[in-house]
C-alpha positions, -999 to 999 in steps of 0.1 A, spaced: 407 -475 722 437 -461 705 431 -478 671 394 -468 672 405 -432 675 427 -436 644 398 -452 624 376 -422 632 403 -398 621 407 -418 588 370 -418 581 368 -380 587 398 -375 564 383 -396 536 351 -377 539 369 -343 537 388 -355 506 356 -367 490 339 -334 496 369 -315 481 369 -338 451 332 -334 446 334 -296 450 360 -293 423 343 -318 400 332 -299 367 294 -294 365 277 -305 333 267 -279 308 230 -277 298 227 -280 261 198 -284 236 198 -318 220 183 -328 186 182 -362 168 193 -369 133 163 -382 114 150 -389 79 122 -369 63 113 -347 34 136 -319 26 133 -290 2 157 -262 -9 139 -231 -20 144 -194 -28 116 -174 -11 106 -139 -22 75 -118 -22 56 -113 -54 22 -102 -67 -4 -113 -92 -10 -94 -125 -32 -98 -155 -13 -114 -184 -27 -93 -212 -36 -57 -203 -52 -35 -229 -51 3 -224 -78 21 -244 -66 55 -256 -84 85 -272 -80 82 -310 -86 119 -317 -86 152 -298 -120 162 -285 -142 163 -255 -147 130 -237 -181 123 -223 -184 107 -188 -175 70 -188 -203 50 -172 -183 18 -168 -170 8 -133 -140 -13 -123 -150 -49 -125 -177 -45 -152 -177 -70 -180 -173 -58 -216 -176 -75 -249 -152 -73 -279 -165 -44 -300 -186 -28 -273 -186 10 -271 -167 20 -239 -164 58 -244 -178 86 -266 -158 116 -278 -170 148 -293 -145 155 -321 -143 193 -312 -143 210 -278 -178 216 -265 -174 249 -247 -153 281 -252 -129 290 -224 -141 316 -198 -120 348 -201 -106 366 -171 -103 404 -170 -68 406 -183 -73 381 -211 -105 399 -221 -87 432 -222 -60 417 -244 -86 402 -267 -105 435 -270 -72 453 -278 -66 427 -306 -100 434 -320 -95 471 -320 -61 467 -336 -75 444 -363 -103 469 -370 -78 498 -373 -58 478 -398 -90 470 -417 -99 507 -419 -64 516 -430 -65 490 -458 -99 502 -468 -88 538 -470 -57 529 -490 -77 508 -514 -100 538 -521 -71 560 -531 -56 532 -552 -89 527 -571 -89 564 -579 -54 561 -593 -64 530 -613 -94 550 -628 -71 579 -637 -45 557 -654 -72 538 -673 -84 571 -688 -49 584 -693 -39 552 -711 -68 556 -736 -59 593 -743 -22 585 -748 -31 556 -771 -52 579 -793 -24 606 -795 2 580 -803 -20 567 -831 -24 602 -845 13 609 -843 11 637 -817 30 616 -790 59 592 -793 54 555 -788 74 555 -756 47 576 -739 22 548 -745 46 522 -730 51 544 -699 13 547 -695 8 510 -697 35 504 -671 19 528 -647 -15 512 -653 -1 477 -645 16 490 -613 -16 506 -600 -36 474 -608 -11 453 -589 -12 476 -560 -50 475 -560 -50 437 -561 -26 436 -531 -47 460 -511 -79 440 -518 -61 409 -504 -50 429 -474 -85 440 -468 -97 403 -469 -69 394 -444 -78 423 -421 -115 412 -421 -105 376 -412 -83 390 -384 -112 410 -371 -135 380 -371 -109 358 -354 -102 385 -327 -139 388 -320 -143 350 -317 -120 350 -287 -144 373 -269 -173 349 -272 -187 336 -239 -195 299 -234 -232 307 -238 -225 322 -272 -211 289 -286 -227 256 -294 -229 231 -265 -225 202 -289 -206 203 -322 -223 194 -354 -199 166 -362 -206 130 -354 -195 114 -321 -164 92 -321 -172 58 -306 -143 42 -288 -148 4 -288 -132 -24 -267 -106 -45 -286 -112 -76 -265 -137 -93 -242 -129 -90 -205 -134 -69 -175 -126 -33 -166 -94 -32 -146 -92 6 -140 -109 37 -153 -82 62 -159 -106 91 -168 -140 89 -153 -154 125 -157 -159 143 -190 -134 168 -203 -110 176 -231 -86 149 -243 -57 147 -267 -49 119 -290 -32 90 -271 -46 100 -237 -55 68 -217 -92 63 -209 -94 29 -192 -77 -5 -189 -92 -38 -199 -82 -74 -194 -92 -109 -185 -91 -110 -147 -90 -148 -147 -58 -149 -167 -33 -142 -140 4 -146 -137 29 -141 -108 56 -115 -110 84 -120 -85 115 -98 -81 144 -120 -70 181 -112 -64 202 -116 -96 224 -141 -77 193 -163 -71 179 -157 -106 208 -176 -122 197 -207 -103 162 -206 -118 151 -217 -153 118 -221 -171 100 -250 -156 112 -246 -121 84 -255 -96 69 -227 -75 49 -230 -43 26 -199 -36 19 -195 1 4 -169 25 -19 -155 -3 -50 -157 19 -63 -191 9 -65 -222 30 -38 -242 10 -7 -233 -10 -9 -231 -47 13 -248 -73 30 -229 -101 58 -231 -126 83 -205 -139 75 -194 -174 102 -168 -181 131 -149 -165 136 -114 -178 171 -109 -192 176 -74 -177 181 -67 -140 173 -34 -123 185 -17 -91 162 -16 -61 168 -2 -27 159 -26 1 142 -17 34 176 -14 50 187 11 24 210 -13 5 211 -12 -33 203 -46 -48 203 -60 -83 170 -78 -89 155 -97 -118 118 -101 -125 107 -138 -127 73 -146 -142 54 -177 -131 21 -193 -141 -4 -207 -116 -8 -245 -120 -35 -252 -95 -72 -254 -106 -89 -221 -110 -115 -228 -83 -87 -230 -57 -76 -194 -64 -107 -178 -78 -106 -151 -50 -72 -138 -63 -73 -106 -84 -49 -83 -101 -21 -69 -79 -26 -93 -49 4 -102 -27 18 -138 -26 48 -155 -11 66 -175 -38 90 -203 -29 110 -215 -59 119 -252 -55 156 -258 -64 159 -293 -50 137 -317 -30 136 -354 -19 111 -373 3 135 -394 25 167 -375 34 189 -381 64 192 -346 78 204 -326 108 196 -292 121 218 -265 104 222 -249 139 243 -279 151 270 -275 123 302 -255 127 334 -252 107 365 -273 114 396 -274 91 376 -262 61 349 -288 67 319 -293 89 316 -309 123 290 -315 151 291 -325 188 275 -359 193 262 -369 227 279 -400 239 267 -409 274 272 -377 294 299 -362 272 300 -343 239 322 -358 213 333 -338 182 327 -356 149 334 -344 114 306 -349 89 300 -345 52 269 -325 42 250 -320 9 221 -297 3 211 -270 29 180 -249 32 188 -227 61 170 -249 87 184 -283 79 213 -299 61 215 -332 42 239 -356 59 260 -376 35 285 -392 59 296 -391 96 262 -394 113 235 -421 115 197 -420 120 189 -414 157 222 -399 167 218 -371 193 237 -339 185 241 -305 203 223 -276 188 238 -241 190 271 -252 205 290 -222 221 326 -218 232 320 -237 265 313 -269 246 345 -288 236 354 -324 227 348 -344 259 328 -317 278 303 -330 303 268 -321 292 232 -326 302 203 -322 279 181 -291 283 155 -304 259 154 -338 242 135 -342 209 
């Protein structure tokens, strides 16, 4: 009986020790597991862009005048040489005067009339002087010929006659100027009904330089225009290009011929394109977060058949992905599993129930995946998003296996 009691005590002690050991045993950490696999991989630069017509033609007013209402609408088709606008070479209507302007114009008329009366009165007196000196010159000439007056009296009379004639000529010109000023001052008082609705000159016909469609009508209603005022924009709506503003640090990675994938433009499938040119000058643009960025405009052509993007128009939004590198069969791992170790990269590989740290060599990265050059094999299971609780040899359990 005594040895049975000791056996029972030993069994109880072993059970207690086992419970203590089990209680202090570290619990496995739940982690997300991913497999290293082969598949297509692409490295891109993604930016938002918009479509635009390659060749835009802005039709301007060639002369100053009064533009008639433009009947064309946005989207209308025009032919090369077609009349798209009509201009009257002179204004059609006089301006309507307010009370103050009318009073000032009336005062100018009265002042011009007073100047005309003054010039007319002075010219009458001067004509009388000219008539007097004409007779005086004839009398002095006879007396000098008879010897009753010296010759210098004749020269003095001729000088006075020339002076009076010059004064009379100047006054006649002043009268003509005063009459013109009166007419001009009276013209400012004319009401719109007193002027011609249409000028007598021929209409100026503005023609289309190219065949295409109307992209915008800058000036629809009639009204006065000056030389160079824009009237409407024309272009070929089927000749589209893509303009994308990319960061200058990304623009240096692109070159003419770089492939472009156009996505999220509204169609059922992405469109293909190719970079045509990269503008050499950057510009500053403030981002949505208020950060100043240096951006460069990249121009790309659409390579897909026109029937695939026929619904696109000028100024439509697209998402452009510039393809820097791509391969079809690449051994790759999720970028979220990588972390820095001693200046290189490493991952935690699942070996049984433990996580083992393994250094790896990677190649291309696209933000979601990284190309594995060395350190991992196809099918290896690695820990995604490892935190500080995961170390070399840590007991783990998969949260999700895929």
